[in-house]
MARBAMI-933186 format. One line per 10 residues: number of its first residue (from 0); their letters; for each residue x, y negated, z negated of C-alpha. Coordinates in nm, 2 decimals, always signed. Layout:
N
NUM	A	X,Y,Z  ...
END
This chain:
543
0	MVKTQGLGKG	-1.76,-5.39,+11.85  -1.46,-5.47,+12.06  -1.19,-5.23,+12.19  -0.87,-5.32,+12.38  -0.81,-5.07,+12.66  -0.54,-5.03,+12.92  -0.47,-5.25,+13.22  -0.78,-5.28,+13.43  -1.02,-5.28,+13.14  -1.04,-5.55,+12.88
10	PSLAPQHMAL	-1.23,-5.59,+12.56  -1.59,-5.48,+12.58  -1.92,-5.54,+12.42  -2.11,-5.29,+12.21  -2.20,-4.98,+12.43  -2.57,-5.06,+12.42  -2.49,-5.40,+12.56  -2.25,-5.28,+12.82  -2.52,-5.05,+12.95  -2.73,-5.36,+13.03
20	IPPERLVEIE	-2.47,-5.49,+13.28  -2.53,-5.38,+13.65  -2.26,-5.13,+13.75  -2.15,-5.33,+14.05  -2.12,-5.65,+13.84  -1.92,-5.46,+13.57  -1.68,-5.33,+13.83  -1.64,-5.69,+13.97  -1.57,-5.83,+13.62  -1.32,-5.56,+13.53
30	QQYAKDLAAL	-1.13,-5.61,+13.86  -1.11,-5.98,+13.80  -0.98,-5.91,+13.45  -0.72,-5.67,+13.58  -0.60,-5.94,+13.83  -0.59,-6.21,+13.56  -0.41,-5.98,+13.32  -0.15,-5.88,+13.57  -0.08,-6.25,+13.64  -0.04,-6.32,+13.27
40	WANPTGSEIK	+0.20,-6.02,+13.22  +0.41,-6.18,+13.50  +0.41,-6.52,+13.32  +0.30,-6.48,+12.96  +0.35,-6.84,+12.87  +0.11,-6.93,+13.15  +0.00,-7.28,+13.23  -0.06,-7.58,+13.00  -0.28,-7.49,+12.70  -0.55,-7.75,+12.64
50	DRRFLGDAWK	-0.74,-7.60,+12.36  -0.71,-7.84,+12.07  -0.66,-7.56,+11.82  -0.32,-7.49,+11.98  -0.18,-7.83,+12.07  +0.07,-7.88,+11.79  +0.45,-7.87,+11.86  +0.48,-7.55,+11.66  +0.27,-7.36,+11.92  +0.50,-7.44,+12.21
60	NPWSQATVNF	+0.74,-7.15,+12.14  +0.71,-6.87,+12.40  +0.57,-6.60,+12.16  +0.29,-6.83,+12.03  +0.20,-6.94,+12.38  +0.18,-6.58,+12.50  -0.04,-6.49,+12.20  -0.27,-6.78,+12.27  -0.29,-6.70,+12.64  -0.39,-6.34,+12.59
70	YLLNSKHLLT	-0.65,-6.45,+12.33  -0.79,-6.70,+12.57  -0.80,-6.45,+12.86  -0.98,-6.19,+12.65  -1.22,-6.46,+12.52  -1.31,-6.56,+12.87  -1.36,-6.19,+12.97  -1.59,-6.12,+12.67  -1.81,-6.43,+12.75  -1.83,-6.32,+13.12
80	LADAVEAEAK	-1.95,-5.98,+13.00  -2.20,-6.14,+12.77  -2.34,-6.36,+13.05  -2.37,-6.06,+13.28  -2.60,-5.87,+13.05  -2.95,-5.83,+13.20  -3.21,-5.86,+12.93  -3.48,-6.10,+12.81  -3.36,-6.45,+12.74  -3.36,-6.43,+12.36
90	ARQRIRFSIE	-3.16,-6.10,+12.36  -2.90,-6.26,+12.59  -2.88,-6.57,+12.37  -2.81,-6.35,+12.07  -2.55,-6.14,+12.24  -2.37,-6.46,+12.36  -2.39,-6.62,+12.01  -2.25,-6.30,+11.84  -1.96,-6.29,+12.09  -1.89,-6.66,+12.04
100	QMIDAMSPSN	-1.88,-6.61,+11.66  -1.64,-6.32,+11.69  -1.41,-6.50,+11.94  -1.39,-6.80,+11.71  -1.32,-6.59,+11.41  -1.04,-6.40,+11.59  -0.84,-6.70,+11.70  -0.47,-6.67,+11.64  -0.49,-7.00,+11.45  -0.70,-6.83,+11.18
110	FLATNPEAHQ	-0.43,-6.59,+11.06  -0.11,-6.65,+10.87  +0.08,-6.40,+11.09  +0.00,-6.57,+11.42  -0.02,-6.94,+11.31  +0.33,-7.10,+11.36  +0.21,-7.43,+11.20  +0.13,-7.23,+10.88  +0.48,-7.06,+10.90  +0.65,-7.41,+10.92
120	RLIDTQGESL	+0.44,-7.53,+10.63  +0.54,-7.23,+10.43  +0.91,-7.30,+10.49  +0.88,-7.67,+10.42  +0.70,-7.62,+10.09  +0.93,-7.32,+9.99  +0.62,-7.10,+9.95  +0.41,-7.35,+9.76  +0.15,-7.38,+10.05  +0.08,-7.01,+10.02
130	RTGILNALQD	+0.02,-7.02,+9.64  -0.21,-7.33,+9.68  -0.39,-7.18,+9.97  -0.47,-6.87,+9.77  -0.60,-7.09,+9.48  -0.82,-7.29,+9.73  -0.96,-6.96,+9.87  -1.04,-6.83,+9.52  -1.22,-7.15,+9.43  -1.43,-7.14,+9.75
140	LGKGKVSQTD	-1.52,-6.77,+9.68  -1.66,-6.90,+9.35  -1.86,-7.16,+9.53  -1.98,-6.93,+9.81  -1.88,-7.17,+10.08  -1.57,-7.32,+10.26  -1.49,-7.66,+10.11  -1.50,-7.94,+10.37  -1.41,-8.24,+10.17  -1.26,-8.34,+9.83
150	ETAFEVGVNM	-1.58,-8.32,+9.62  -1.41,-8.49,+9.32  -1.38,-8.82,+9.52  -1.76,-8.89,+9.52  -2.03,-8.93,+9.27  -2.40,-9.00,+9.35  -2.49,-9.34,+9.20  -2.13,-9.45,+9.16  -1.98,-9.46,+9.51  -2.27,-9.29,+9.70
160	ATTEGAVVYQ	-2.63,-9.39,+9.71  -2.56,-9.73,+9.55  -2.82,-9.96,+9.71  -2.99,-10.13,+9.42  -3.34,-10.01,+9.34  -3.56,-9.83,+9.09  -3.77,-9.52,+9.06  -4.13,-9.64,+9.03  -4.32,-9.32,+9.06  -4.25,-8.95,+8.99
170	TELFQLIQYK	-4.41,-8.61,+9.03  -4.29,-8.26,+8.99  -4.21,-8.27,+9.37  -4.05,-8.61,+9.43  -3.94,-8.94,+9.29  -4.04,-9.26,+9.48  -3.76,-9.52,+9.49  -3.82,-9.89,+9.56  -3.52,-10.10,+9.67  -3.44,-10.45,+9.56
180	PLTAQVYERP	-3.49,-10.72,+9.83  -3.17,-10.87,+9.98  -3.35,-11.16,+10.15  -3.55,-11.45,+10.02  -3.85,-11.35,+10.23  -3.98,-11.00,+10.32  -4.23,-10.86,+10.56  -4.57,-10.80,+10.40  -4.59,-10.44,+10.51  -4.35,-10.22,+10.32
190	YLMIPPCINK	-4.14,-9.95,+10.47  -4.15,-9.58,+10.35  -3.87,-9.34,+10.44  -3.93,-8.96,+10.41  -3.61,-8.77,+10.45  -3.57,-8.39,+10.50  -3.64,-8.17,+10.20  -3.36,-7.94,+10.31  -3.10,-8.20,+10.22  -3.05,-8.48,+9.97
200	YYILDLQPAN	-3.20,-8.82,+10.07  -2.87,-9.01,+10.05  -2.77,-8.94,+10.40  -2.97,-9.25,+10.46  -2.77,-9.44,+10.19  -2.42,-9.30,+10.19  -2.21,-9.61,+10.12  -2.29,-9.98,+10.19  -2.11,-9.99,+10.52  -2.31,-9.70,+10.67
210	SLVRYLVEQG	-2.64,-9.71,+10.48  -2.95,-9.72,+10.69  -3.15,-9.81,+10.38  -2.94,-10.11,+10.30  -2.94,-10.22,+10.67  -3.32,-10.21,+10.67  -3.34,-10.41,+10.34  -3.10,-10.67,+10.49  -3.35,-10.72,+10.77  -3.62,-10.82,+10.53
220	HTVYLVSWKN	-3.81,-10.50,+10.48  -3.93,-10.38,+10.14  -3.81,-10.02,+10.14  -3.95,-9.72,+9.95  -3.79,-9.38,+9.98  -3.89,-9.03,+9.88  -3.63,-8.84,+9.68  -3.73,-8.47,+9.69  -3.67,-8.26,+9.38  -3.41,-7.99,+9.42
230	PDPSMAGTTW	-3.64,-7.69,+9.37  -3.56,-7.44,+9.09  -3.72,-7.09,+9.06  -4.02,-7.23,+8.88  -4.11,-7.40,+9.21  -4.08,-7.08,+9.43  -4.45,-7.08,+9.50  -4.47,-7.44,+9.62  -4.63,-7.44,+9.97  -4.61,-7.64,+10.29
240	DDYIGDGAIN	-4.95,-7.78,+10.20  -4.80,-7.91,+9.87  -4.52,-8.09,+10.06  -4.78,-8.25,+10.29  -5.05,-8.34,+10.03  -4.87,-8.37,+9.70  -4.56,-8.50,+9.88  -4.59,-8.72,+10.19  -4.96,-8.82,+10.16  -4.92,-8.89,+9.79
250	AIETVQAISG	-4.61,-9.11,+9.87  -4.80,-9.30,+10.14  -5.10,-9.37,+9.92  -4.87,-9.48,+9.63  -4.68,-9.73,+9.85  -5.02,-9.86,+9.97  -5.13,-9.90,+9.61  -4.81,-10.08,+9.49  -4.80,-10.31,+9.79  -5.17,-10.37,+9.83
260	QKQINILGFC	-5.13,-10.32,+10.20  -5.38,-10.10,+10.40  -5.11,-10.01,+10.65  -4.74,-9.95,+10.60  -4.45,-9.86,+10.83  -4.31,-9.51,+10.79  -4.00,-9.32,+10.89  -3.94,-8.94,+10.89  -3.60,-8.78,+10.95  -3.56,-8.42,+11.08
270	VGGTITSTAL	-3.79,-8.19,+10.88  -3.90,-8.50,+10.70  -4.03,-8.62,+11.04  -4.23,-8.29,+11.08  -4.37,-8.34,+10.73  -4.46,-8.70,+10.79  -4.63,-8.64,+11.13  -4.83,-8.35,+10.98  -4.94,-8.57,+10.69  -5.05,-8.85,+10.93
280	AVLAARNKHP	-5.24,-8.59,+11.13  -5.42,-8.46,+10.82  -5.51,-8.82,+10.73  -5.63,-8.89,+11.08  -5.86,-8.59,+11.05  -6.01,-8.77,+10.75  -6.04,-9.09,+10.97  -5.76,-9.26,+10.78  -5.47,-9.43,+10.96  -5.23,-9.57,+10.71
290	AASLTLLTTL	-4.93,-9.61,+10.94  -4.87,-9.94,+11.12  -4.58,-9.77,+11.29  -4.40,-9.43,+11.28  -4.03,-9.37,+11.34  -3.91,-9.02,+11.39  -3.54,-8.94,+11.38  -3.42,-8.60,+11.53  -3.75,-8.44,+11.47  -3.92,-8.12,+11.61
300	LDFSDTGILD	-4.29,-8.12,+11.66  -4.28,-7.88,+11.96  -4.08,-7.57,+11.87  -4.07,-7.42,+12.22  -3.69,-7.46,+12.24  -3.51,-7.48,+11.91  -3.17,-7.43,+12.07  -2.91,-7.21,+11.90  -3.13,-7.17,+11.58  -3.36,-6.96,+11.79
310	VFVDEQLVQL	-3.12,-6.67,+11.76  -3.21,-6.64,+11.39  -3.59,-6.64,+11.42  -3.80,-6.34,+11.53  -4.09,-6.14,+11.40  -3.86,-5.90,+11.22  -3.67,-6.17,+11.04  -3.98,-6.36,+10.94  -4.14,-6.05,+10.80  -3.83,-5.97,+10.60
320	RENSIGGMNG	-3.83,-6.32,+10.45  -4.21,-6.30,+10.38  -4.16,-5.98,+10.19  -3.84,-6.08,+10.01  -3.90,-6.45,+9.91  -4.24,-6.54,+10.05  -4.47,-6.35,+9.80  -4.63,-6.14,+10.08  -4.75,-5.78,+10.04  -4.75,-5.79,+9.67
330	GQCGMLRGVE	-4.40,-5.93,+9.63  -4.30,-6.23,+9.42  -4.21,-6.57,+9.56  -3.84,-6.64,+9.55  -3.60,-6.92,+9.67  -3.40,-6.98,+9.98  -3.06,-7.07,+9.83  -2.92,-7.40,+9.95  -2.57,-7.26,+10.01  -2.72,-7.00,+10.24
340	LANTFSFLRP	-2.89,-7.26,+10.45  -2.57,-7.48,+10.45  -2.35,-7.19,+10.56  -2.59,-7.11,+10.84  -2.58,-7.46,+10.98  -2.20,-7.46,+10.95  -2.16,-7.15,+11.16  -2.36,-7.31,+11.44  -2.03,-7.51,+11.49  -1.77,-7.27,+11.34
350	NDLVWNYVVD	-1.46,-7.42,+11.48  -1.55,-7.77,+11.36  -1.72,-7.68,+11.03  -1.56,-7.36,+10.91  -1.24,-7.23,+11.07  -1.04,-7.56,+11.08  -1.10,-7.59,+10.70  -0.99,-7.23,+10.65  -0.67,-7.30,+10.84  -0.59,-7.62,+10.67
360	SYLKGNSPPP	-0.69,-7.53,+10.32  -0.61,-7.16,+10.29  -0.32,-7.11,+10.54  -0.15,-7.45,+10.50  -0.24,-7.51,+10.14  -0.38,-7.86,+10.20  -0.67,-8.02,+10.01  -0.95,-8.14,+10.23  -0.96,-8.52,+10.26  -1.25,-8.72,+10.11
370	FDLLYWNGDS	-1.54,-8.77,+10.36  -1.87,-8.90,+10.25  -2.08,-8.73,+10.52  -1.93,-8.39,+10.45  -1.97,-8.44,+10.07  -2.34,-8.49,+10.14  -2.34,-8.19,+10.38  -2.21,-7.97,+10.09  -2.46,-8.10,+9.83  -2.70,-7.81,+9.88
380	TNLPGAMYVW	-3.08,-7.80,+9.81  -3.29,-7.49,+9.77  -3.62,-7.44,+9.94  -3.93,-7.27,+9.78  -3.98,-6.93,+9.94  -4.36,-6.98,+10.00  -4.30,-7.31,+10.18  -4.00,-7.18,+10.38  -4.17,-6.86,+10.52  -4.48,-7.06,+10.62
390	YLRHLYLQNE	-4.26,-7.30,+10.81  -4.07,-7.02,+10.98  -4.38,-6.83,+11.09  -4.62,-7.11,+11.19  -4.38,-7.36,+11.33  -4.05,-7.19,+11.44  -4.20,-6.85,+11.54  -4.55,-6.92,+11.65  -4.52,-7.29,+11.74  -4.87,-7.38,+11.63
400	LKVPDKLTIC	-4.83,-7.74,+11.53  -4.83,-7.85,+11.89  -5.17,-7.69,+11.95  -5.46,-7.92,+11.85  -5.67,-7.79,+11.57  -5.48,-7.46,+11.55  -5.35,-7.51,+11.20  -5.55,-7.59,+10.89  -5.34,-7.79,+10.64  -5.47,-7.95,+10.32
410	GEKVDLGKIK	-5.81,-7.84,+10.43  -5.80,-8.02,+10.76  -5.76,-7.91,+11.12  -5.45,-8.10,+11.24  -5.41,-8.27,+11.58  -5.10,-8.47,+11.64  -5.28,-8.65,+11.92  -5.50,-8.83,+11.67  -5.20,-9.03,+11.53  -5.27,-9.38,+11.67
420	CPVYLYASRE	-4.98,-9.60,+11.56  -4.68,-9.71,+11.78  -4.39,-9.45,+11.75  -4.02,-9.50,+11.78  -3.87,-9.16,+11.87  -3.50,-9.11,+11.84  -3.30,-8.81,+11.94  -2.92,-8.73,+11.96  -2.77,-8.61,+12.28  -2.54,-8.35,+12.13
430	DHIVPWWSAY	-2.77,-8.24,+11.85  -2.74,-7.86,+11.80  -3.02,-7.84,+11.54  -3.29,-8.04,+11.72  -3.21,-8.04,+12.10  -3.29,-8.38,+12.24  -3.51,-8.24,+12.52  -3.72,-8.07,+12.26  -3.75,-8.39,+12.06  -3.86,-8.56,+12.38
440	ESTKLLKGAK	-4.16,-8.32,+12.40  -4.31,-8.51,+12.11  -4.39,-8.79,+12.36  -4.65,-8.55,+12.51  -4.80,-8.45,+12.17  -4.84,-8.80,+12.03  -5.11,-8.88,+12.29  -5.28,-9.14,+12.08  -4.96,-9.34,+12.03  -4.75,-9.57,+12.24
450	VHFVLGASGH	-4.41,-9.41,+12.22  -4.07,-9.57,+12.26  -3.80,-9.30,+12.31  -3.43,-9.36,+12.26  -3.14,-9.12,+12.30  -2.83,-9.17,+12.10  -2.48,-9.03,+12.15  -2.32,-8.77,+11.92  -2.49,-8.51,+11.70  -2.77,-8.45,+11.45
460	IAGVINPPAK	-2.62,-8.67,+11.18  -2.34,-8.88,+11.33  -2.58,-9.00,+11.60  -2.83,-9.13,+11.34  -2.58,-9.28,+11.10  -2.42,-9.52,+11.34  -2.40,-9.87,+11.19  -2.37,-10.17,+11.43  -2.07,-10.32,+11.26  -1.85,-10.03,+11.36
470	NKRNYWSNPK	-1.95,-10.08,+11.73  -1.92,-9.71,+11.80  -2.09,-9.48,+12.05  -2.38,-9.58,+12.27  -2.75,-9.50,+12.34  -2.98,-9.46,+12.64  -3.32,-9.64,+12.68  -3.59,-9.61,+12.94  -3.93,-9.77,+12.87  -4.09,-9.55,+13.13
480	LAAKADTWFE	-4.17,-9.21,+13.00  -4.16,-8.91,+13.24  -4.30,-8.56,+13.24  -3.95,-8.41,+13.20  -3.67,-8.52,+12.97  -3.41,-8.50,+13.25  -3.62,-8.73,+13.47  -3.64,-8.98,+13.19  -3.27,-8.96,+13.14  -3.20,-9.02,+13.51
490	GAKEIPGSWW	-3.38,-9.35,+13.49  -3.24,-9.45,+13.15  -2.99,-9.74,+13.09  -2.68,-9.67,+12.89  -2.63,-9.94,+12.62  -2.30,-9.96,+12.42  -2.31,-9.96,+12.04  -2.56,-9.86,+11.78  -2.93,-9.80,+11.84  -3.02,-9.96,+11.50
500	PDWIKWLAPL	-3.06,-10.32,+11.64  -3.30,-10.19,+11.91  -3.50,-10.02,+11.64  -3.51,-10.33,+11.42  -3.62,-10.54,+11.72  -3.90,-10.29,+11.79  -4.01,-10.29,+11.43  -4.01,-10.67,+11.36  -4.36,-10.74,+11.51  -4.50,-10.45,+11.32
510	GGKLKAAPKT	-4.40,-10.57,+10.97  -4.67,-10.83,+10.94  -4.63,-11.18,+10.80  -4.33,-11.29,+10.60  -4.38,-11.36,+10.23  -4.16,-11.44,+9.93  -3.96,-11.14,+9.81  -4.10,-10.98,+9.50  -3.89,-11.03,+9.18  -3.99,-10.71,+9.01
520	YGNTKYKMIE	-4.03,-10.34,+9.10  -4.37,-10.17,+9.13  -4.67,-10.34,+8.98  -4.87,-10.33,+8.66  -4.97,-9.97,+8.71  -4.64,-9.84,+8.86  -4.35,-9.95,+8.65  -3.98,-9.89,+8.67  -3.90,-9.54,+8.53  -3.52,-9.54,+8.59
530	KAPGSYVKEK	-3.26,-9.71,+8.81  -3.19,-9.58,+9.16  -3.07,-9.33,+9.27  -3.28,-9.15,+9.01  -3.23,-8.82,+8.85  -3.37,-8.58,+9.11  -3.10,-8.65,+9.36  -2.83,-8.56,+9.11  -2.97,-8.21,+9.04  -2.75,-7.93,+9.18
540	AKD	-2.90,-7.63,+9.35  -2.98,-7.35,+9.11  -3.04,-6.98,+9.20
END
């Protein structure tokens, strides 16, 4: 794909992509490259290197500095070529993404021969780092992924997902957990949390200090939570309708039955937010409005701009998935393997989530340190093929959920505009999975609701899991919604710290009256099945 040529021509794109660059622009780019290359030949160590991959003292020798500078120059040249391609937007995005992946993979830091820190480690350990690194690589080959944390340091139910509670209801699709109150009085309306089915629920209950579940319980809310089953091949035919009807709607109605409340407060996170919103639209079509409030965290309802993930989704890809795992055209339903999905998300940020671990673990022979969030990130879940391909086609590819009455789900024409409860809409500014401006588009779709939009700092997960006690990051708030996300942001106020207290303040008047906290789980019909975190969350992904 890339060739290094003589002075005057640098690395190039594939021939078919080079042909899409206007000749005059190509000449201009090559002339600039020749000029930059000549300057670098005259002074190979160049100016100060600021790339954090090459900041260690070991990189400060002239040979390594020259190697890095030539790498950075060629990287810049390749990206300039990619940006000069004249093609439709999606093709240009894919070319840029492919080039970025290649550039990151070819970094001098990723190879033993050109990484001086790895050389020093090899000397200091008398070769032991190389032996350990090879063993680490072989272990990861067996797992099918690059290890990001010490997985032996955590165990679900022991030092992860430890908020006290009990499973009070169970189906083949999910377990419903009810958490023990931590206050003498609780709000009469319970709170149901519906996490994404593409991950384990305990991102919302990592450890006591950063548990959103525990924080909500401490504020006097009786919390219920859906723990999705990690699908095995027997569930390959499970559909999107099943996740809506047998999943979210069933959970909502069960919490209503246990609590005796006509309306409850509900939260949906990521894909869980898409599922929750769809379920409420289905119920609205039946003239049922069970939500006193809806909180959506980093959720897509309008899939017009899905950010970098858009490079993976087109008609050809969707058809391939439909025929291979979706049960289409006479084929059998299969599974989307959890490790495949996890690896895809990791390569959206390869330097942070792949190559730095390759360098530290394989080249330097270190073991990754324990980190609860990365342990959760590596605890994969499968997805049923039938559900996954429907989601790909109708939401990601054809963007039909935003169109009133376009989709028929659980026998009902769905219209998000018929959801009538107040909505707290949260997005993360640096989210590479759900771009914040795309999450903002939900303010236009939820026309029957009063929407409070908040933008947090950081990414898809770190922005959400930001407990107040740590006093980290910040968020932006603007009660006046605007037609465009950028306009909203221009008028927003930046507020230091966590967005959680703002959410709790918004939620308080929607909880109903205070009452004495219940002393038992469930009720006479729904009894304790097992202690939280339950058995479903402990199941490992199976092919």
